[in-house]
C-alpha positions, 0 to 999 in steps of 0.5 A: 639881507639887513642893513648893518649900520654900525661898522665890523671894528677888526682891530688886529693882532701886535705888530700890525701894521696898515699898507695902501697901494697909492691911488693911480691917475689916467686921463682915460676913465678906468670903470671898475678896477675897483679902488687901489689895493688895502693890507695888514703886514703882520711882524713876521712880514705877511701881508693879507688884503682887505676889502678897500671898498668895506673900508671906512677908516684904517689907524695904527693904534697901540702898536696895531692895525685897526680897521672899521668896514662898513657893510660888512657882518661878523659871522662868527667863527667856521673852521680857524675861522673869522667869516666877514660878508657882504652885506652892502656896498659902501661905494658905489657900483661904478667904482667896484671890480666885478671880481669882489667877493662876498666873504672876508675870512681870517684866522683868528690868531689875526685878530684880537678883538672883533666889535660893531659898534663900540660891543664886542661881539668877539673874543666873548667876556664871561 
């Protein structure tokens, strides 16, 4: 497994926004819950959860959500979905949920562009 040093950047469809769960504070230590959730909300109201522990930047720009993932690699298209795999954890192990998944898939229509660093990897321009 190779280590990805450049972020994988997903530019979502026009009309998307980012929603974040508020961080809760507790006097008691909470271990293994993972970070508060992050979703992309689409213009039709659909919400898609994202692997919050892999997000290094999430912004809304030019009418769409742009999310940079560290430790995630775009592996291509499987059927109708874009496929991303977790190569390494960005957060320390004690801050992660044991239920975290090793992959993220997104329907093609949800995404306008995928980049690794500044290089566009989907859709490819010919």
